[in-house]
C-alpha positions as CSV (number, residue, x, y, z in Angstrom):
1,M,86.8,-51.3,51.8
2,G,85.2,-54.6,52.6
3,D,81.7,-53.0,52.4
4,Q,82.5,-51.6,48.9
5,N,83.7,-55.0,47.7
6,L,80.5,-56.6,49.1
7,K,78.4,-54.0,47.4
8,R,80.2,-54.6,44.1
9,A,79.8,-58.3,44.3
10,T,76.1,-58.0,45.2
11,S,75.6,-55.6,42.3
12,L,77.4,-58.0,39.9
13,V,75.3,-61.0,41.0
14,T,72.2,-58.9,40.6
15,K,73.1,-57.9,37.1
16,L,73.9,-61.5,36.2
17,K,70.6,-62.9,37.5
18,P,68.6,-62.6,34.2
19,Y,71.5,-64.0,32.2
20,L,72.0,-67.0,34.5
21,A,68.2,-67.6,34.6
22,M,68.0,-67.7,30.8
23,V,71.1,-69.8,30.3
24,S,69.8,-72.3,32.8
25,L,66.5,-72.5,30.9
26,Q,68.4,-73.4,27.7
27,F,69.9,-76.5,29.4
28,G,66.4,-77.4,30.5
29,Y,65.0,-77.1,27.0
30,A,67.9,-79.1,25.5
31,G,67.2,-82.0,27.8
32,M,63.5,-81.8,27.0
33,Y,64.2,-82.1,23.2
34,V,66.2,-85.3,23.6
35,I,63.8,-86.9,26.2
36,S,60.7,-85.9,24.1
37,L,62.1,-87.4,20.9
38,V,62.8,-90.7,22.7
39,S,59.3,-90.8,24.0
40,L,57.8,-90.0,20.6
41,K,59.9,-92.8,19.1
42,H,58.5,-95.1,21.8
43,G,54.9,-94.5,20.7
44,M,54.0,-91.3,22.6
45,S,51.5,-89.2,20.6
46,H,52.6,-85.7,19.8
47,F,49.0,-84.6,20.5
48,V,48.8,-86.3,23.9
49,L,52.3,-85.2,25.2
50,P,51.5,-81.5,25.5
51,V,48.3,-82.3,27.3
52,Y,50.0,-84.4,30.0
53,R,52.9,-81.9,30.0
54,H,50.6,-79.0,31.0
55,A,48.6,-81.1,33.4
56,V,51.8,-81.7,35.3
57,A,52.8,-78.1,35.1
58,T,49.4,-77.0,36.5
59,L,49.7,-79.4,39.5
60,V,53.1,-78.1,40.3
61,I,52.6,-74.4,39.9
62,A,49.0,-73.9,41.0
63,P,49.7,-74.4,44.8
64,F,52.4,-71.7,44.7
65,A,50.1,-69.3,42.8
66,L,47.3,-69.9,45.2
67,I,49.4,-69.4,48.3
68,L,52.0,-66.7,47.3
69,E,49.7,-64.5,45.3
70,R,46.4,-64.8,47.1
71,K,46.5,-61.2,48.3
72,T,48.2,-59.6,45.3
73,R,46.4,-61.4,42.4
74,P,44.7,-58.7,40.2
75,K,41.1,-59.1,39.0
76,L,40.7,-61.3,35.9
77,T,39.0,-59.2,33.3
78,I,37.3,-60.5,30.1
79,S,40.1,-58.9,28.0
80,T,42.8,-60.6,30.1
81,F,41.0,-63.9,30.0
82,L,40.8,-63.8,26.2
83,K,44.5,-63.1,26.0
84,I,45.2,-66.1,28.3
85,M,43.0,-68.3,26.0
86,V,45.1,-67.2,23.0
87,L,48.4,-67.7,25.0
88,G,47.1,-71.2,25.9
89,F,46.7,-72.0,22.2
90,L,49.8,-70.3,20.7
91,E,52.5,-72.2,22.7
92,P,51.0,-75.2,24.4
93,V,48.9,-76.3,21.4
94,L,50.2,-74.7,18.1
95,D,53.9,-74.4,18.9
96,Q,54.4,-77.7,20.7
97,N,52.3,-79.9,18.3
98,L,54.1,-78.5,15.3
99,Y,57.4,-78.8,17.0
100,Y,57.0,-82.4,18.1
101,L,55.8,-83.5,14.7
102,G,58.5,-81.5,12.9
103,M,61.1,-83.1,15.2
104,Q,59.9,-86.6,14.3
105,Y,60.4,-85.8,10.6
106,T,63.9,-84.4,11.2
107,S,65.9,-84.8,14.4
108,A,66.3,-83.3,17.8
109,T,69.5,-81.6,16.8
110,F,68.0,-80.0,13.7
111,A,64.8,-79.0,15.6
112,S,66.9,-77.2,18.2
113,A,68.8,-75.5,15.4
114,T,65.6,-74.0,13.9
115,V,64.9,-72.4,17.3
116,N,67.7,-70.1,16.4
117,A,65.3,-68.3,14.1
118,L,63.1,-67.4,17.1
119,P,65.0,-64.2,18.1
120,A,64.8,-62.8,14.6
121,I,61.0,-63.7,14.3
122,T,60.4,-62.2,17.8
123,F,62.3,-59.0,16.8
124,V,60.2,-58.5,13.6
125,M,57.0,-59.1,15.6
126,A,58.2,-56.7,18.3
127,V,58.8,-54.0,15.7
128,I,55.4,-54.6,14.2
129,F,53.6,-54.4,17.5
130,R,55.7,-51.4,18.6
131,L,57.6,-53.1,21.3
132,E,60.9,-52.3,19.6
133,K,62.1,-49.0,18.4
134,I,64.0,-48.8,15.1
135,K,66.0,-45.7,13.9
136,I,67.3,-46.5,10.4
137,K,70.1,-44.0,10.5
138,E,71.7,-45.3,13.7
139,V,74.2,-48.2,13.6
140,P,72.6,-50.3,16.3
141,S,69.3,-50.3,14.4
142,Q,71.1,-51.2,11.2
143,A,72.7,-54.1,13.0
144,K,69.3,-55.3,14.1
145,I,67.9,-55.2,10.6
146,I,71.0,-56.8,9.0
147,G,71.1,-59.5,11.7
148,T,67.5,-60.3,11.2
149,T,68.0,-60.7,7.5
150,V,71.0,-63.0,7.9
151,A,69.1,-65.1,10.5
152,V,66.2,-65.5,8.1
153,A,68.7,-66.5,5.3
154,G,70.2,-69.1,7.6
155,A,66.8,-70.6,8.3
156,M,66.1,-70.8,4.5
157,V,69.5,-72.6,4.0
158,M,68.5,-75.2,6.6
159,T,65.2,-75.7,4.9
160,L,66.3,-75.9,1.3
161,Y,69.8,-77.4,1.6
162,K,70.5,-80.6,3.4
163,G,74.0,-81.5,2.3
164,P,76.3,-84.4,3.1
165,I,76.4,-86.1,6.6
166,L,79.1,-84.9,8.9
167,D,80.4,-87.8,11.0
168,I,81.4,-85.9,14.1
169,F,79.9,-87.9,16.9
170,T,78.1,-90.6,14.9
171,R,78.8,-94.2,15.8
172,T,78.6,-96.8,13.1
173,G,75.7,-99.2,13.1
174,H,73.4,-96.8,14.9
175,H,72.1,-94.6,12.0
176,H,68.4,-94.0,11.8
177,K,66.7,-96.2,9.3
178,T,65.5,-94.3,6.2
179,G,63.4,-95.0,3.2
180,S,64.0,-93.7,-0.3
181,S,66.0,-90.5,-0.7
182,S,63.1,-88.6,-2.2
183,S,60.8,-89.6,0.6
184,V,63.4,-88.6,3.3
185,D,64.0,-85.2,1.6
186,K,60.2,-84.6,1.3
187,N,59.8,-85.4,5.0
188,W,62.8,-83.2,5.9
189,V,61.3,-80.1,4.1
190,T,57.9,-80.8,5.6
191,G,59.4,-81.1,9.1
192,T,61.5,-77.9,8.6
193,L,58.4,-75.9,7.6
194,M,56.6,-77.3,10.7
195,L,59.5,-76.3,13.0
196,L,59.7,-72.8,11.5
197,S,55.9,-72.4,11.9
198,S,56.2,-73.5,15.5
199,C,58.8,-70.7,16.0
200,F,56.2,-68.1,14.8
201,G,53.7,-69.5,17.3
202,W,56.3,-69.3,20.1
203,A,57.3,-65.7,19.1
204,G,53.7,-64.7,19.1
205,F,53.4,-66.2,22.6
206,F,56.2,-64.0,23.9
207,I,54.8,-60.9,22.4
208,L,51.3,-61.5,23.7
209,Q,52.7,-62.5,27.1
210,A,54.4,-59.1,27.3
211,F,51.1,-57.3,26.8
212,T,49.2,-59.6,29.1
213,L,51.7,-59.1,32.0
214,K,51.0,-55.4,31.8
215,Q,47.3,-56.1,32.6
216,Y,47.9,-59.1,34.9
217,P,51.2,-58.7,36.7
218,A,51.1,-61.9,38.7
219,E,53.5,-64.3,37.1
220,L,52.6,-67.5,39.0
221,S,48.9,-67.0,38.5
222,L,49.4,-66.2,34.8
223,T,51.6,-69.3,34.4
224,T,48.9,-71.5,36.0
225,L,46.1,-70.1,33.9
226,I,48.2,-70.6,30.7
227,C,48.9,-74.2,31.6
228,I,45.2,-74.9,32.4
229,T,43.9,-73.4,29.2
230,G,46.7,-75.0,27.2
231,M,45.8,-78.4,28.8
232,L,42.1,-78.0,28.0
233,E,42.6,-76.8,24.5
234,G,45.3,-79.4,23.8
235,A,42.9,-82.1,25.1
236,A,40.2,-81.0,22.7
237,V,42.6,-81.1,19.8
238,A,43.9,-84.5,20.9
239,L,40.5,-86.0,21.2
240,I,39.6,-84.8,17.6
241,F,42.8,-86.0,15.9
242,E,43.9,-88.9,18.1
243,R,41.1,-91.5,18.0
244,D,43.2,-94.3,19.4
245,M,42.5,-94.3,23.2
246,S,45.6,-96.5,23.7
247,S,47.7,-93.4,22.9
248,W,46.7,-91.9,26.3
249,I,48.3,-94.8,28.2
250,V,51.8,-94.1,29.7
251,G,54.2,-96.5,31.2
252,W,57.2,-96.3,33.6
253,D,59.5,-95.2,30.8
254,S,60.3,-92.1,28.6
255,R,56.5,-91.8,27.9
256,L,56.1,-90.8,31.6
257,L,59.5,-89.0,32.0
258,A,58.9,-86.7,29.0
259,P,55.6,-85.0,30.3
260,V,56.8,-84.8,33.9
261,Y,60.2,-83.3,33.0
262,S,58.9,-80.9,30.3
263,G,55.9,-80.0,32.4
264,I,57.9,-79.0,35.5
265,V,61.0,-77.5,33.8
266,C,59.8,-76.2,30.4
267,S,56.3,-75.2,31.1
268,G,55.9,-74.4,34.8
269,I,59.3,-73.0,35.7
270,A,60.0,-71.6,32.2
271,Y,56.8,-69.7,31.8
272,Y,57.3,-68.1,35.2
273,I,60.9,-67.1,34.7
274,Q,60.3,-65.9,31.2
275,G,57.5,-63.7,32.5
276,V,59.7,-62.2,35.1
277,V,62.5,-61.5,32.7
278,I,60.2,-60.2,30.0
279,K,59.0,-57.5,32.4
280,E,62.6,-56.5,33.1
281,R,64.3,-56.9,29.7
282,G,61.6,-57.5,27.1
283,P,60.8,-60.4,24.8
284,V,63.7,-60.0,22.4
285,F,66.2,-60.4,25.4
286,V,64.4,-63.6,26.5
287,T,64.8,-65.2,23.0
288,A,68.4,-64.1,22.5
289,F,69.8,-67.2,24.3
290,S,68.2,-69.9,22.1
291,P,71.4,-70.7,20.1
292,L,72.7,-72.4,23.3
293,I,69.9,-75.0,22.9
294,M,71.4,-76.0,19.5
295,I,74.9,-76.5,20.9
296,I,73.8,-78.5,23.9
297,T,71.2,-80.6,22.0
298,A,73.7,-81.3,19.1
299,G,76.0,-82.9,21.6
300,L,73.3,-84.8,23.4
301,G,71.6,-85.9,20.2
302,A,74.7,-87.1,18.5
303,I,75.9,-89.0,21.5
304,V,72.7,-90.3,23.1
305,L,70.5,-90.7,19.9
306,S,73.3,-91.2,17.3
307,E,71.7,-88.5,15.2
308,Q,73.2,-87.5,11.8
309,I,74.4,-83.9,11.5
310,H,74.2,-82.5,7.9
311,L,76.3,-79.8,6.4
312,G,73.3,-77.7,5.5
313,S,72.2,-77.6,9.1
314,V,75.7,-76.4,10.2
315,I,75.9,-73.7,7.6
316,G,72.4,-72.5,8.3
317,A,72.9,-72.6,12.0
318,I,76.1,-70.5,11.7
319,L,74.3,-67.9,9.7
320,I,71.5,-67.8,12.2
321,V,73.9,-67.4,15.1
322,I,75.8,-64.6,13.3
323,G,72.5,-62.8,12.5
324,L,71.3,-63.3,16.0
325,Y,74.2,-61.8,17.8
326,S,74.2,-58.9,15.4
327,V,70.7,-58.2,16.7
328,V,71.9,-58.7,20.3
329,W,74.7,-56.3,19.7
330,G,72.3,-53.7,18.4
331,K,70.1,-54.3,21.5
332,S,73.0,-53.9,23.8
333,K,73.6,-50.3,22.5
334,D,70.0,-49.3,23.4
335,P,70.0,-47.0,26.4
336,L,68.4,-48.9,29.4
337,G,64.8,-47.9,29.7
338,S,64.7,-45.9,26.5
339,D,63.7,-48.7,24.2
340,S,60.3,-47.4,24.0
341,S,57.1,-48.4,22.4
342,V,53.7,-46.9,22.4
343,V,50.8,-48.9,23.8
344,N,47.4,-47.3,24.1
345,G,48.9,-44.0,23.1
346,K,51.3,-43.8,26.0
347,A,55.1,-44.3,26.0
348,M,56.1,-47.6,27.4
349,A,59.7,-48.7,28.2
350,H,61.1,-51.8,26.6
351,E,61.2,-53.3,30.1
352,L,57.5,-54.0,30.4
353,P,56.2,-51.9,33.4
354,I,54.5,-53.5,36.3
355,V,51.3,-51.7,37.0
356,G,51.3,-50.8,40.7
357,N,49.7,-47.4,40.7
358,P,46.1,-47.3,39.6
359,K,46.4,-43.6,38.8
360,S,49.1,-44.2,36.2
361,D,49.7,-46.7,33.5
362,I,53.5,-46.3,33.9
363,V,55.5,-46.9,37.0
364,E,59.0,-46.1,37.8
365,H,61.5,-48.5,36.1
366,K,64.4,-49.6,38.1
367,P,67.4,-51.7,37.1
368,F,67.1,-55.5,37.2
369,G,67.8,-56.4,40.8
370,T,66.0,-53.5,42.6
371,A,62.5,-53.5,43.9
372,A,59.8,-52.2,41.7
373,K,56.4,-50.8,42.5
374,S,54.5,-54.0,41.9
375,Q,51.8,-56.1,43.4
376,V,54.0,-59.2,43.0
377,P,55.8,-60.3,46.2
378,S,59.4,-59.2,45.8
379,K,60.8,-62.1,47.7
380,F,59.7,-64.4,44.9
381,S,61.0,-62.3,42.0
382,L,64.1,-63.0,40.0
383,S,65.0,-59.3,40.3
384,E,65.5,-59.4,44.1
385,S,69.0,-58.7,45.3
386,P,70.5,-61.6,47.2
């Protein structure tokens, strides 16, 4: 009886691992949004911040990749290298620069709310790239389509309708200084478009990461390479657009804390964990937890930064969350392992396979928590049973 209870408890913990991992990451992201906005307001350049962020991530992750995957790291082909170059541009350069700039035009709370559109965008891209199966006549597929439509409508509401200020946590005397109403509204729309564009870059990153992990199933090494290429490409962009060399100077304040915190938590650790979970559950699952960021950041932003929350942001966010969880409900009805796609003419399960057998492109898929046929050391995988 005791052994059965232990097995049940072990099985439950194993099943909860991907959920706990993704929820923990959302807390990390929420803290990054607030800290990054403070550093940007203190003069940190949004071009320089991603460069330092990925330099820190490279220094932290590279030793683990060199030591733990020295015997299992696959050969880096030209095709894989080109994919890594694109990955280094999509998220570290395109997504982060647009996101930081859009956050300056709006607020940390609003920026975190627009991330709720990420699952819907990722879902559409997954369907386009055949990583997601859709059957129009089935209710789960209908829920995915309707949920995506509602989420997009919510994003449009947040973009086009600002509405009155909701004084929930706001303290008097601490509102942000604003210019004329027309100027503020113009910046708000511009910032929103930048934030939504950053979501497209981030969604593309997840999709391409799923394909890259199939060819290069070494999460730590892939994370390191993405951070290195992102740092180099970001530095090139920063040198072109940021001519003031004083922008590269950091002090013992938020301008140092932001790149260190975001580099370790939101680049190094996040890229690795997301890669592991993507192989087990797919990119749509990874993005399904983003609404938690909005809730956490809204509280931190209103209390720490005294940010204003607008009615349009709340209405849009509610629509996005409703649409999102309609998609998640549809995903939950998919049989495990049957969410197929076709890549290179071969059936491929939604949980991205880890290539371990050179004679076959597909290996046996096992539930999250059991060992898989992979070259990646199991003792460092999220899917290992405790």
